[in-house]
Every structure is written in C-alpha cells, then in structure tokens.
C-alpha positions in Angstrom: -49.6 -82.3 38.3 -51.4 -81.5 35.3 -52.5 -78.5 34.5 -54.7 -76.8 31.5 -52.4 -75.1 28.6 -53.7 -71.9 27.0 -54.8 -72.3 23.5 -51.7 -71.0 21.5 -52.4 -67.3 19.7 -50.1 -64.5 19.0 -49.4 -61.8 20.9 -50.3 -58.3 20.6 -48.3 -55.1 20.8 -49.0 -52.4 23.5 -47.2 -49.3 22.1 -44.0 -51.5 22.6 -44.7 -53.8 25.2 -45.6 -57.3 24.4 -48.3 -59.3 25.9 -48.5 -62.7 25.3 -51.0 -65.4 26.4 -48.7 -68.2 28.1 -50.9 -67.5 31.0 -54.3 -66.2 30.8 -54.9 -62.5 31.2 -57.1 -60.7 33.5 -58.9 -57.4 32.7 -60.6 -55.4 35.9 -63.4 -53.5 34.7 -63.4 -49.9 35.7 -66.6 -48.6 35.4 -67.1 -44.3 35.7 -70.2 -44.1 34.8 -73.2 -43.4 36.7 -75.6 -46.5 35.5 -73.5 -49.3 35.3 -75.2 -53.0 35.8 -73.3 -53.6 38.5 -71.1 -51.1 40.0 -72.8 -47.9 38.2 -72.0 -45.0 40.4 -70.0 -46.6 42.5 -66.1 -45.3 40.9 -67.3 -41.9 39.2 -67.6 -39.3 42.2 -64.3 -37.9 41.8 -60.7 -38.6 40.7 -59.5 -39.6 44.0 -62.2 -42.8 44.1 -61.2 -43.7 40.5 -57.4 -44.2 41.5 -58.3 -45.9 44.9 -60.4 -48.4 43.0 -57.5 -48.8 40.0 -54.8 -49.3 42.9 -57.5 -52.2 44.0 -57.8 -53.4 41.1 -53.8 -53.7 40.4 -53.7 -55.1 43.9 -55.3 -57.9 42.9 -53.5 -59.0 40.2 -55.4 -56.9 37.2 -53.2 -57.1 34.0 -55.3 -54.9 32.2 -57.6 -51.7 33.2 -60.5 -51.7 31.1 -62.1 -48.0 31.4 -65.8 -47.6 30.3 -67.4 -43.9 30.6 -70.6 -45.2 28.7 -72.7 -47.8 29.6 -73.9 -50.7 27.6 -76.1 -52.7 29.4 -79.1 -53.9 27.5 -81.9 -50.6 27.4 -79.1 -48.2 28.8 -79.4 -44.3 27.9 -77.6 -43.3 24.9 -75.4 -40.3 25.6 -73.1 -37.8 23.7 -69.8 -38.1 22.6 -68.5 -35.2 24.4 -70.3 -36.5 28.0 -68.5 -40.0 27.4 -65.3 -37.7 26.9 -65.9 -36.0 29.8 -66.6 -39.2 31.9 -63.5 -41.1 30.3 -60.2 -38.5 29.3 -60.0 -36.7 33.0 -60.2 -41.1 34.1 -57.7 -41.9 31.8 -55.3 -38.9 32.4 -55.2 -39.8 36.1 -54.3 -43.5 35.9 -51.7 -42.8 33.1 -50.0 -40.2 35.4 -50.5 -42.1 38.5 -49.8 -45.6 37.6 -47.6 -45.0 34.5 -47.1 -49.0 33.8 -50.5 -50.0 34.0 -52.1 -51.6 30.6 -55.5 -49.5 29.6 -57.7 -50.1 27.9 -60.5 -47.9 26.9 -64.2 -49.3 26.3 -66.1 -47.3 23.5 -68.0 -47.8 20.3 -66.9 -44.1 19.4 -64.0 -43.5 17.5 -62.9 -39.9 18.4 -63.3 -41.1 22.3 -61.0 -44.2 21.2 -58.0 -41.4 19.6 -58.5 -39.3 22.2 -58.3 -41.6 24.9 -55.0 -43.5 23.0 -53.8 -39.9 22.8 -54.5 -39.5 26.5 -52.2 -43.3 27.3 -54.9 -45.9 26.7 -53.2 -48.8 24.8 -55.9 -50.1 23.7 -59.6 -50.0 22.0 -62.5 -52.7 23.4 -65.8 -51.8 21.3 -68.6 -53.4 22.1 -70.1 -52.6 18.4 -67.4 -54.1 16.3 -67.1 -51.0 14.4 -71.0 -51.2 13.5 -71.8 -47.9 15.4 -69.5 -46.0 14.2 -68.5 -46.1 10.6 -64.4 -44.8 11.2 -63.7 -47.1 14.5 -62.0 -49.5 12.1 -60.1 -46.7 9.8 -59.1 -45.0 13.1 -57.8 -48.4 15.0 -55.4 -48.4 11.9 -54.1 -45.6 12.1 -53.5 -45.6 15.7 -52.2 -49.2 15.4 -53.3 -50.0 18.6 -54.7 -53.4 19.7 -59.1 -54.0 18.9 -61.0 -56.0 20.8 -63.8 -56.8 18.5 -66.8 -58.0 20.0 -70.1 -59.1 18.0 -73.4 -57.1 19.3 -76.2 -56.1 16.7 -78.0 -52.8 16.7 -77.2 -50.3 19.9 -77.9 -51.2 23.3 -81.1 -49.3 23.5 -82.6 -52.3 21.1 -80.3 -55.2 21.2 -82.1 -57.6 23.2 -84.7 -57.6 19.7 -82.4 -58.7 17.8 -81.7 -61.9 19.0 -82.7 -64.3 16.1 -80.2 -66.6 14.4 -79.7 -69.3 12.5 -76.8 -70.9 14.5 -75.5 -68.9 17.3 -71.7 -70.1 17.3 -72.0 -69.9 12.9 -73.6 -66.8 12.7 -70.9 -65.1 15.2 -68.2 -67.0 13.2 -69.5 -65.6 10.5 -69.7 -62.2 11.7 -65.8 -62.3 13.2 -64.3 -63.5 9.4 -66.4 -60.1 7.8 -64.9 -58.2 10.2 -61.1 -59.5 10.3 -61.0 -59.5 6.6 -62.0 -55.7 6.8 -59.5 -54.8 9.6 -56.7 -56.7 7.9 -57.4 -55.0 4.8 -56.9 -51.7 6.4 -53.7 -52.9 8.3 -55.2 -53.9 11.6 -52.2 -55.9 12.8 -53.8 -56.9 16.9 -57.2 -58.1 16.8 -58.9 -60.0 20.1 -62.1 -61.6 19.1 -65.1 -61.1 22.1 -68.0 -63.4 21.3 -70.6 -60.6 22.9 -72.3 -62.6 25.9 -75.7 -60.9 27.0 -75.1 -58.9 23.4 -78.1 -59.5 21.1 -78.9 -62.8 23.0 -81.1 -64.7 24.4 -79.9 -66.7 27.6 -80.4 -70.1 25.8 -78.1 -68.7 22.9 -75.4 -67.0 25.8 -74.9 -70.9 27.1 -74.9 -71.9 23.6 -72.1 -69.8 22.3 -70.0 -70.5 26.1 -70.2 -74.5 25.0 -68.9 -74.1 22.0 -66.7 -70.9 22.5 -63.7 -73.6 21.5 -65.0 -73.2 17.6 -63.9 -69.7 17.6 -59.9 -70.6 18.2 -60.2 -71.3 13.8 -59.0 -68.0 13.5 -56.1 -68.2 15.3 -56.6 -64.8 17.8 -56.8 -64.4 21.4 -60.1 -64.3 22.7 -61.6 -62.8 25.6 -65.0 -63.9 27.7 -66.9 -61.6 29.5 -69.4 -63.1 31.5 -69.1 -61.4 35.1 -72.2 -61.2 36.8 -74.4 -60.9 34.1 -78.0 -61.5 33.3 -77.5 -64.7 31.7 -76.0 -66.0 35.4 -78.0 -63.9 37.7 -81.2 -64.7 36.1 -80.8 -67.9 35.7 -80.7 -68.3 39.0 -83.2 -66.2 39.9 -80.5 -64.1 42.1 -79.3 -60.2 41.9 -75.9 -59.4 40.2 -74.9 -58.7 43.4 -75.1 -62.3 44.3 -73.8 -63.7 41.1 -69.9 -64.0 41.6 -70.3 -67.7 42.2 -71.6 -68.3 39.1 -69.3 -66.0 37.5 -66.2 -68.1 39.1 -67.5 -71.3 37.8 -68.4 -70.0 33.5 -64.7 -68.4 34.0 -63.4 -71.7 34.7 -65.2 -73.2 31.9 -64.3 -70.5 29.7 -60.4 -70.9 30.7 -60.9 -74.6 30.2 -62.0 -73.9 26.4 -58.8 -72.0 25.7 -60.2 -69.0 26.1 -57.4 -66.6 27.3 -58.5 -63.1 28.5 -60.8 -62.9 31.3 -63.0 -59.2 31.7 -64.1 -59.3 35.4 -65.6 -57.1 37.7 -63.8 -59.6 40.9 -60.3 -59.7 40.0 -59.0 -61.3 43.0 -61.4 -64.9 42.6 -60.7 -64.7 38.6 -57.0 -64.7 39.4 -57.1 -67.1 42.1 -58.8 -69.7 39.3 -55.3 -69.0 36.7 -53.0 -69.9 39.6 -54.9 -73.3 40.5 -55.4 -74.3 36.5 -52.1 -72.9 35.1 -48.1 -73.3 35.5 
C-alpha cells in the first residue's frame, strides 16, 4: 500500500539528541496559563496536575511537550516576564525531573524566559513572534544553540488581528521567513523550524490560503510545523466552539501532512498520532 512520505528536511540537535523527520513529529500542548482559548486553567492548578497532564500527553504518543506560560490567543492580556517565569519554571523543573527522557519546548517570545527555561531543562524554543517582540531573542537563541521555531506574526497578541493586510499571504510569509532565516544564520543558529502562524495576524480566508499552499514554504529546506489545533479558523468557519473542533482539526492536520508538514502542534495527541500511524510507514 502506498503511504505518504515526509518531505526531506534536516534533522535537529536537541542537546545532543538528534531528531529526524522520517515520520511526522507530534508536539503536545501543555498550557500552564489560566486564560488559554481551549484549556485555560485546566493544567495550572498545581504541579501534580501539570505532571498528570504531561504523563497523559506522553502516553498518547507526544514526541515533544510544548510548555506555554503566556496565552498568545487574539486579545490576550499582557503579563510581565516575572509572571511568565513564575508559571513556567516550576513546570519545567518538575517535568524535567519526573520525565528525564521527555523532549521539552518552551512557548515564549521573551529571551529571558527562554534562557531560564533552557537552563532549567528545555530543549527548544517556540517563539510566536519570530523575534519581533524581543530584540534579544535571536542573539539568545544563537548563544544557547538550541532549535528555534520561527513563527510568522505581526504586532503583538493584543493587536495582531488588526494587521492582516497582505499583497499575497503566502509570498509575504515566505519573504518574512527568508529575511529572518538570513539573520539567524548570520548569528550562527543552526536548527530552525518554520511555523506559518495560523491564526496570528491573519483572516480566516488567509489562513486557508496559507494552508492550501503551505508546501510552497518547503523552498527553504527546513522542517515546517503546523499549528491549527482547535483554532478559530476551524470552529468559527463551522459555527462551533473550540471544544467541538476536534473533527475539523483532524481533517486539517491530515491535509497539512499530505503537503509535507513534518510537525503537528496539537491539544489532542492520540488523534494526531492516529493520523500519522494510518498514513506513514
């Protein structure tokens, strides 16, 4: 039986461990915030609850745990760096100690938070701002020498949905990536993953254009991450709530994989892994 093949892409170095993309990689979302759009407040009550959720994600087949201590949903309230650290670091330390083999990512746009979490046990940085909010992020990534997820976004979470004017969404995102990649390479950053930033400074129509043409971003020869899990591009289009958007998420994740996307960032790890198991050898 013919199976879908991943698009060839470089491996990444996770503090001495090499991750390849012969099969798509599943990144499980672990929000330790009180206001995330889908699961806000469910996992941040205490460390025990965080560890229970982490165990569930790993048992379901997550290859990476993406820890987020700042909600980047549209209109999210700005919190201080210290507040973000107070949420993130206890989770990072506890997970690192309890699950020493787990690969961890920190979802932050702040360089000081990223650095503290890497020193605390995190293996990679997931920056929704692509280095545009904190000018110290790129130099920090270069110094830390960890993989960096470069996402496309305009503005900040509070105002990004007012910044959706593009000549051509895919071309503009590709140009943005080209400029950022060049800067990162000059600084000596080796491992870069591209995230088109679905839902960030984009209309629903632009999100779908970027979805259907995401394979054009393989031009750079870098791994691509797709993060559409339960987002408004699904539930608003279908007239649902985020809690009802699992089926739509599965459909669009399947489409992303068919276009060569190598990583899926998801709330529902079991269902995402089932797609991979069905489509890839």
